[in-house]
ROLUM-157325 format. One record per atom (N, C-alpha, C, O, CB): x negated, y negated, z; residue in one letter. Coordinates in steps of 0.05 Angstrom, whole numbers, plus 5000, padded with zeros to 4 digits. Each point is the difference from the previous one (the first is absolute). Glycine has a CB too. Layout:
XYZA/...
END
This chain:
653560575717M/502149825010M/502750114994M/501949995016M/495149624979M/503350504980G/502650124993G/500850225019G/502350025008G/496849864945G/499050295053E/500550225019E/500849905027E/501850105013E/495050194962E/501849515035W/500649885026W/502849885000W/501550045019W/493649864988W/505649954972L/502649884999L/502250224999L/502049985014L/496149634962L/501550605008A/501950214999A/500450135028A/502250095006A/496649994946A/499149935063S/500250125027S/501749845019S/500950105020S/494650104973S/504949545001L/501649835017L/503050004992L/501649885015L/494449834991L/504750414972Q/502750004991Q/501950125020Q/499550215011Q/498949814942Q/503849845052L/502050095020L/501750234989L/500050054976L/500149495044L/501250604997E/501750234992E/502149924980E/500850164983E/498350055061E/501949554959N/502249914982N/498949904973N/501649934982N/501149945058N/494650134956G/498849934975G/498949724999G/498549934982G/504650374997G/497749535041A/499049735001A/497149995009A/499050195012A/505749644996A/494149944987F/497449945012F/500449795022F/501649824997F/495950294960F/501049925065P/500649845024P/498449745002P/498049964985P/503150455037P/499849424995A/498549765008A/497650095017A/499550245004A/504649474995A/494450105011L/497550065014L/500550165026L/498250135011L/499849464970L/504550405029D/500750165023D/500250304994D/500350165018D/502049445001D/497650464955L/500150284990L/502650145005L/500250244999L/494949785008L/507049824999R/502750115006R/502249864984R/501850144990R/496649985055R/501349624951T/502249854988T/499850014969T/498049914989T/502149795051T/501950424946P/500050014971P/500349724988P/501749845009P/500150634992P/496649474978V/500049734988V/500350034970V/498550144987V/498649685050V/504950044952V/500550014971V/497749904984V/499050134982V/505849815027V/494249824998F/498049884983F/497450165001F/498750044980F/503449515027F/497150535017D/497550165002D/500250264985D/498150094988D/501149715057D/503250324956T/500450254984T/499649954971T/498850164986T/504450005049T/497949614955G/499649934971G/497149964993G/499150094979G/505449715021G/494150065018Q/497249944995Q/498350264998Q/498450044983Q/502149525041Q/500150624995I/498550265001I/500850174976I/498350144989I/501449845061I/502850004941L/500850154976L/498349924976L/499250184985L/505449855034L/494949714978H/498449924977H/497250145001H/499150094979H/503349465021H/496450465023G/497450135002G/500150304994G/498350104986G/500549565047G/503250474978L/500250294996L/500750074971L/499150204989L/502449855058L/500149774940I/500650044972I/497549964983I/499450164982I/505349685026I/493749964998D/497549954986D/498250255002D/498950094980D/501449425029D/499550605015L/498350235004L/501050254984L/498550144988L/500349685057L/503950214956T/501250234986T/499849984970T/499750204986T/503449855053T/497049714951E/499849964971E/497150054990E/499750054976E/504049625026E/494350325015D/497350054993D/499550315002D/500150115021D/498449434995D/501050594961P/499750295001P/497750105016P/499950245007P/502149764949P/496149835051S/497750085016S/500549995030S/498450095016S/498749764947S/505350055045C/500649965028C/502050205010C/501450134985C/497749385010C/501050515031F/502050175013F/502849894993F/500349764996F/496550365042F/505150054961R/502749924992R/501949995024R/499850175018R/499450044937R/502549595045Y/501749945023Y/503050004993Y/501549855012Y/494749895007Y/504650434963E/502850004991E/502050045023E/502049875002E/496550304954E/500850015062S/501850065022S/500449755019S/502249935007S/496450554991S/499249395009S/500149765016S/501549784986S/501649865012S/494150265010S/503949854952I/501349794984I/503050055000I/501649825004I/494350134968I/504950305022E/502850064999E/501449965027E/502249895000E/496850444964E/499849755057R/501249965027R/500449715006R/502049925011R/495950515004R/500149414978A/500249715005A/502349884984A/501549835010A/493550155000A/505250104965C/502149894983C/502850085009C/501849844999C/495050174963C/503450245047L/502650095010L/500949835024L/502449945004L/496650534980L/499149465033W/500649835023W/500949734991W/502049895010W/494750365018W/501949644953L/500749734990L/502849994988L/501549815005L/493650104986L/505650294993I/502749994988I/502150075020I/502349924998I/495750204958I/501350035065D/501950075021D/500849765016D/502449975008D/495750494994D/500149365004I/500649775017I/500649744984I/500549805012I/496650405023I/502949824939Q/500549764984Q/502949905003Q/501850165001Q/494850004966Q/503749585036D/502749885002D/501650054975D/498950054979D/499349605052D/504450344972G/501750034976G/499549784980G/500550044976G/502950175053G/495649564980S/499449774982S/497650054983S/499549874979S/502649835054S/496250494976G/497450044987G/497749905016G/497750064994G/504649924962G/498249855064A/497949895017A/499350215021A/501350215003A/500349324990A/496250415021W/499350165024W/500149825024W/498749805002W/498350514971W/504749775046T/500249855026T/498950185022T/498349915015T/505749834968T/497050505020K/499050185020K/497150074993K/499450084977K/505250115031K/493749785011G/497150064995G/498549774989G/497650024996G/503750454997G/500149315001A/498649764989A/499149825024A/500950035022A/501949994936A/495349805035Y/499049825021Y/502349835011Y/501549884985Y/494050114992Y/504850025050L/502149865014L/502850094992L/502049865004L/495049744999L/503150654985N/502650114991N/501549804982N/502449965003N/497850325039N/498349604940T/501049804982T/499350074971T/497850094995T/501949565041T/502250324946A/499550064972A/498149794989A/500449765004A/504250464991A/493449874990H/498049834989H/499750054970H/499850234991H/497749755053H/502449814940V/499650034971V/497350114994V/499750154980V/503449475012V/494950325024Y/497350104994Y/499850315001Y/498050114993Y/500249465024Y/504050564992S/500050294999S/500350114972S/500150244996S/501949755049S/498149834935T/499850094972T/497450154996T/499750174982T/503149455002T/495250335033R/497550154998R/500550295009R/498750184989R/498649405020R/504450465010V/500850275008V/501550134977V/499650244993V/500649635056V/501749984938A/501550114978A/498150084977A/500550214987A/503449505026A/494150144982W/498050074980W/498750275006W/499750174982W/499449345009W/500150535034A/498850265008A/502150224997A/499350224991A/497749545041A/505450194975L/502150204998L/500550074970L/500450244994L/501749595048L/497949974941F/500350054971F/497750164989F/500450194985F/502249395011F/495050355012R/497650154991R/500250295009R/499350184984R/497949405018R/503750465022A/500250285010A/502150154984A/499650244994A/499149615052A/503550024947G/502050134983G/498950094974G/500650224990G/502849505032G/495050114965R/498750074975R/498050235004R/499950184983R/500749355000R/497950465038L/498050215005L/501350275005L/499150204990L/497949455030L/505250354996L/501250255008L/502450084983L/501250225004L/497449685042L/502149934934G/502350064984G/502749995015G/501950144994G/495250154979G/503049525046E/502449975017E/501449744993E/499249795009E/498650485028E/504349764947T/501449754992T/501449875023T/500549754999T/500150454956T/500149955066R/501449865023R/498149815014R/501049805011R/501850604995R/494649644993F/498149815011F/499949754983F/500049785010F/497350605010F/502749664953E/500049774982E/502549845003E/499949755000E/497350514968E/505149875035K/502649865002K/500149845026K/501049775001K/501250584972K/496749765049A/499949855025A/498349764998A/500649795011A/500150635014A/497049604961A/498349774995A/501449784985A/499849765006A/496250554995A/505549774978V/501449814984V/502249865017V/500549764996V/498650514963V/502249885058R/502049875018R/498849795017R/501249795004R/501450644997R/494949615009N/498749805016N/499449754983N/500449785009N/497750585020N/500949684946L/499549774983L/502549854994L/500049754999L/496150494982L/506149905014D/502549864993D/500949845024D/501149784996D/500250594972D/498349735057W/500749845023W/498149765002W/501049775004W/500750635020W/495849644972A/498049795002A/500649784980A/499549765005A/497150565011A/504349764960A/500649804979A/502249815009A/500149774991A/498550564974A/503349765052T/502149825010T/498949795019T/501449815006T/501950564988T/494349675015Q/498849815019Q/498349784986Q/498949825013Q/501150555021Q/499849654940Q/498349814986Q/501649754991Q/502250034988Q/494950354996Q/501949395023Q/501349754991Q/499349954971Q/498150124989Q/501649705058Q/501850004940P/499449934971P/497149904996P/498950044978P/505949855016P/494049995027N/497349904997N/497850215005N/497649945000N/504149625013N/499250694992G/498150225003G/499350075029G/498850215005G/499449654952G/502649975062W/499450055028W/501950215012W/502350014992W/496049515012W/500650655013F/501750215012F/500849945029F/498349925016F/499350414954F/504949705035R/501050005028R/499250265014R/499450204987R/504549505000R/496150305039N/499550245017N/497450134991N/499950244996N/505049825010N/493049784992N/497550114989N/497649925018N/497849984991N/504149994963N/498750005072S/497849935018S/500050205024S/501950155004S/498449374983S/497550485027L/499850175024L/502049905021L/501450165012L/493749954977L/504849635017K/501749895021K/501649764991K/502550005000K/494250175033K/501949624959D/501349754992D/500950024971D/498449954982D/498849795052D/505450324962Q/501050044973Q/500149754984Q/500450014975Q/502250375042Q/497049394995R/500049754985R/497449944987R/499749844982R/503749985050R/494450334978R/497349934990R/498550264996R/498150065015R/502049505009R/500550604956P/498550244995P/497149944993P/499449804987P/504850434998P/494049945024I/497249964995I/499450114972I/501450164989I/497549875060I/498949874940L/499150084973L/499750314998L/500650124980L/497149445015L/501450565027H/499650295002H/502650154992H/499950184984H/496649745052H/505750014977T/502550144994T/501349914974T/501450164987T/499349895062T/498849704943I/501149914974I/498950174978I/501450084982I/498949455036I/497150524983V/498850164978V/500750305003V/500450134979V/495849545018V/504050435027Y/501050275004Y/502650044984Y/500350194985Y/497549845061Y/504149794958A/502750024988A/499750004969A/501250174987A/500949605053A/496450044950A/499749984971A/498650254988A/500850094978A/499149415026A/498150605010R/498550234989R/501850254997R/499850144981R/496049685041R/506050224998G/501950224997G/501749984976G/500450204986G/499649845063G/501149724946F/501649964976F/498450054975F/500950134981F/501949545044F/494850224974F/498350024976F/499350294994F/500250084977F/498049465032F/501050615011E/499150274995E/502250194993E/499750164982E/496649755049E/506050084983I/502250174992I/501149914973I/500950174984I/500249915065I/498949664947G/500849904973G/498450124978G/501050074979G/500549515042G/495850444984G/498350134980G/500550294997G/500050104977G/496649565034G/503850485011L/500550294998L/502650064986L/500350214986L/497249855056L/504549774960L/502650034988L/500249864973L/502050034986L/500050035059L/496049774949D/500249824977D/502649835002D/501649984982D/495850354989D/502949555053H/502449855007H/499349705001H/498749915018H/503250495008H/499049464954D/499349714998D/501249845023D/498749815010D/501250244941D/502450035059G/501249855022G/498350015025G/499749795013G/504850314968G/494450135026Y/498350025024Y/497449844996Y/499149865017Y/502950594993Y/496849594966R/497549854995R/500549705000R/498349855010R/500050544963R/504049525017D/500649724999D/500449895029D/499449775005D/502650284949D/499150125064A/500349915027A/497349945013A/499749805014A/504550474990A/493849904990A/497349955010A/498949754987A/498749845013A/500650654994A/501249484967R/498849784986R/501249735009R/498549805002R/500850504959R/503349695045R/501249755010R/498549905025R/499549765003R/504950384978R/495050055036S/498649925025S/497149934995S/499049805010S/504150505015S/495549874961M/497149964996M/499449764981M/497849885003M/501650615005M/502449454974D/499549774982D/500149745015D/498649814993D/503350454969D/499849725059V/500049765016V/497349965013V/498949785000V/506150285009V/493950155003L/497449985012L/497849944980L/498149865006L/503450465030L/498849794940L/498149944979L/499949704993L/497949884998L/502850594983L/501749425016E/500249714994E/498849835023E/498749804995E/505450294977E/496550005052K/498949855023K/496950025001K/498649815006K/505750285019K/494750154969W/497150034999W/498849824978W/497949875005W/502650605012W/500749534960K/498949844978K/499949705007K/498249864992K/503650484975K/500249575048K/500149715006K/498349935025K/498749795000K/505950204980K/495550195040E/498849925026E/497350155005E/498549905017E/506150014999E/494950314971K/497650165004K/499850085030K/497850025011K/499949754951K/504650295050R/500050105027R/502650155004R/502049954986R/494949685031R/503250545003L/502450145008L/500449975030L/498149995015L/501350344947L/503149655046Y/500649975028Y/500750285012Y/500650194986Y/501149345006Y/498150485034G/500450265014G/502950095001G/500550235004G/495549665022G/505949924970A/502850075001A/501549794984A/499149774997A/500550455048A/502849864945Y/501649824983Y/502950015008Y/501150215007Y/495749854955Y/504549705038D/502950005007D/501650054975D/499050064979D/500249625059D/503550304965A/501850074978A/499849824975A/500950074979A/502150115056A/495749594969D/499549824977D/497150024990D/499149824985D/504549875032D/495050524992W/497250044992W/498249785009W/498049934987W/503650334974W/499149625062R/498249815012R/498150155019R/500950165016R/502549464980R/494050325002G/498150125018G/500549905029G/500049765004G/496750284959G/503850145055V/500749925027V/497950095021V/500349945024V/504550094963V/493150105004V/497850075017V/497449934985V/499550124979V/503150265044V/495949434987R/497749914985R/497850214999R/498550014980R/502649535034R/498650635006A/498050204999A/500550204977A/502350054994A/497149915057A/498550134937R/500250204979R/500650285011R/499050075022R/497949654950R/504750435014C/500450285007C/498350174981C/500850054977C/504049875040C/492850164992L/498150124982L/500950274990L/499450084977L/497049685047L/505150394993V/501150254991V/501849964976V/499950134980V/499850055067V/502149624956G/501949944978G/498649914975G/500950074978G/502449825056G/494649954969E/498549914976E/498850244985E/500050004976E/499049565047E/499850634992A/498950234987A/502150164986A/499650094978A/496849935057A/505950024978Q/502350144987Q/500949854975Q/500550124979Q/500950065066Q/498849554957L/501049844978L/498150034976L/500950044977L/501349645055L/495250294973A/498150034978A/500250274987A/499950034976A/497049655047A/503450534993G/500350274990G/502550034982G/499950124979G/497750055061G/504649714969L/502450014984L/499849844974L/500950084979L/501849995063L/496049704960W/499649844976W/498350154979W/500549974976W/499949615052W/497650574981F/498550174982F/501850194986F/499950044975F/496049925054F/505950174986R/501950194988R/501949864980R/500550114979R/499350175064R/501149484965M/501849864982M/498649904975M/501249994979M/501549875061M/494850074963G/498549904977G/499650214978G/499749944977G/498049765054G/502350564977K/499850214980K/502650034985K/500050064976K/496750185053K/505549704984L/502650034987L/500849754984L/501250024979L/500250295057L/497949464975W/500649744987W/497549844996W/499549815014W/505150195007W/493750084959P/497449874996P/500249714991P/498049865000P/500250594990P/504249475002D/500349724990D/500249805023D/499949764995D/502450424965D/497949925065Q/500149835023Q/497350005015Q/498650204999Q/506449885004Q/494449705011P/497349985013P/499850155027P/498749905018P/500849674959P/501750675024Y/499850155025Y/497150085007Y/499249995023Y/505550184969Y/493949924988I/497350105005I/498249785009I/498450035020I/502250324945I/499549425023D/498449775008D/500649925029D/498149955015D/501849894937D/502650165055A/500849935027A/499050215020A/499049935022A/505049834961A/496150505010A/499150215017A/497049985005A/499050045022A/504650264961A/494949644996L/497149965003L/499349775018L/498250015016L/501250194938L/502149585043E/499549775017E/500650055029E/498549935018E/502649784943E/501250435044V/500650075028V/497950195012V/499349975023V/505749974966V/494150254995N/498050185009N/497449855007N/498650075019N/503450304953N/497349445012H/497649845006H/500249875027H/498050005015H/501349924936H/503049975055R/500449875026R/500050215023R/498949955022R/503749694956R/498550605016L/500050215020L/497150095007L/499450055023L/505150104961L/493849874996K/497350085004K/498549825019K/498250085015K/501850124939K/500849545045Q/498749815018Q/500750045029Q/498749895018Q/501449794944Q/502150475044T/500850065027T/498950275010T/500350065023T/503849664970T/494850434989H/499150275006H/497649985019H/497949894993H/503750294962H/498749925069N/498049955021N/497650194997N/500250245007N/503449605024N/494250064959L/497550164998L/497849885016L/497650074996L/503950074958L/499149675063S/497949855014S/499550105029S/498049935012S/503249684960S/500750555039T/499750085027T/499050295002T/500350164981T/503449535032T/495050385009D/499250275005D/502150165016D/499650235005D/495649624994D/507050015008H/502150145016H/501350214983H/501149944979H/499749645048H/499150684982P/501050214983P/503149994996P/501050124981P/495250165035P/505249585001G/502949984997G/500849784982G/502449964995G/498050235049G/497749654946I/500749764984I/498550014973I/501249944979I/499549805063I/496850344958R/498449994975R/501450174978R/500650235004R/495249705023R/504549944950G/501350134977G/503049985000G/501350094981G/495050225019G/504949575021G/502849985002G/501249754988G/498549814993G/501250465047G/502949724958I/501549774991I/502049945022I/501450175010I/498149944940I/500649645059A/501849925021A/502950004990A/500550004976A/495949735046A/505550274997G/502849974993G/500649734989G/501549974981G/499750375053G/497749454978S/500549724993S/497449854997S/497950085010S/506549945014S/495749764962A/497849804999A/501349725003A/501549924984A/495650394986A/502149555052P/498050085020P/501050245017P/502350084999P/496249445002P/499550595014L/500550245014L/502249985021L/501250205008L/494049904985L/505449655015Y/502149965020Y/502849964988Y/501849915013Y/494749905017Y/503850254944G/502649994988G/501950205013G/499150195012G/498849664945G/504750105039R/502050165016R/500150294991R/500850175016R/501849414990R/496750484969Y/500150284992Y/497450155009Y/497849914993Y/505149964967Y/497550345055C/497750155011C/498049815013C/497650004994C/503050354971C/500449505054F/498549805015F/497450125011F/500050195015F/504349584997F/493450124979F/497350085008F/499550304995F/498750135017F/501449505017F/500950474944K/499650294994K/498950044972K/500449844982K/503450275050K/494850124965Y/499150104974Y/501550264995Y/498950215006Y/496549574999Y/507050214985P/501650254997P/498950174977P/499049904980P/505049865037P/496250504987N/498850184979N/501549984974N/498850044979N/499850275057N/504049624964W/501449984975W/499249754984W/500449994976W/503450255045W/495149564992A/498949774985A/497750104983A/499849934976A/501649745060A/496850494975C/497850114985C/500950194979C/498950014978C/498249945062C/505050204966K/501150194980K/501049854975K/499350084977K/502050235060K/500349484966F/501049854977F/497849854986F/500049964976F/504450005047F/493649954992F/497649874989F/498550204982F/499349934977F/500449765063F/500050554969L/498750214984L/501650054975L/498950034978L/499250185063L/504649814962D/501750054976D/499549794979D/499750064976D/503750155054D/496749534978T/499849804979T/497249974990T/499649924977T/504249845045T/494150304994M/497350004990M/499650224979M/498649954980M/499849865064M/502850424960L/499850214981L/501449934974L/499050064978L/500850275059L/502549544965Q/501449914976Q/498449794985Q/499950004976Q/504550105046Q/494349724993E/498349804987E/497750134985E/499449934977E/501849745059E/497650534977R/497850134987R/500950154974R/498649994980R/499250065065R/504450084957I/501150144976I/500649794978I/499350054976I/502750315052I/499149424979W/500749794980W/497549894987W/499849974976W/504349915051W/493950064989E/497549894989E/498550204983E/498749924980E/501049785060E/500550554967T/498750214984T/501350024973T/498750034979T/500150225062T/503949744958K/501550024975K/499649754983K/499950024975K/503550275047K/496349484991S/499849754984S/497249954991S/499549804987S/504350015039S/
END
């Protein structure tokens, strides 16, 4: 897969949308994570050249504010691009390129200006900025948490924690999560966003290792238990069996009637973290 992805890289270093022509910031960041993972594994093929070219494109088109508008979805700056910044920072560490790390930090500093005192982020949705989905809410927090860890930066980690602790308290009280939340953290979509739940459980596992005095691990295990109940193992349909839907019920607005591959990816991530945790405990 790494070789196939590298073969799709555009001349300017970006990775394209499905039309194989349009350069996309977020997709480039996602693919960077995969190529970095492969390159860090000494048994795998190395992709330094592809990684460097992608990063050069990202810093070339970055706004002066630190956000990405050109090449972003709907040509709009999104806070959830902190996930791209995380990939850019990782690439900087891998390649010894401080300019990549600095560009990543500029993005986080911009994203931090979008956070309200209650932890909610403005400009953090695909379309309706008043009601970001759980999927993008956790994307934003994960970027802050991971770069905060790489830099040992309490301010960045605390930005993630402000957001994720609100959801933790809601989970403890209600034992459910909504598919989207408004600026006052009111659930505004009753359907569950299963992708976001898998991401959230995965981040809570990560946070529980750093802050073991908080019930992050217990909450992650509980969310995973509910996710397992949606894991479709009852059908013989090859496009569905083993998958995780975008929403529950299936007709929820996020990935309406779809089983997206990234839902299964994040489900795998959090199941692996659960297994590691249970082995250690």
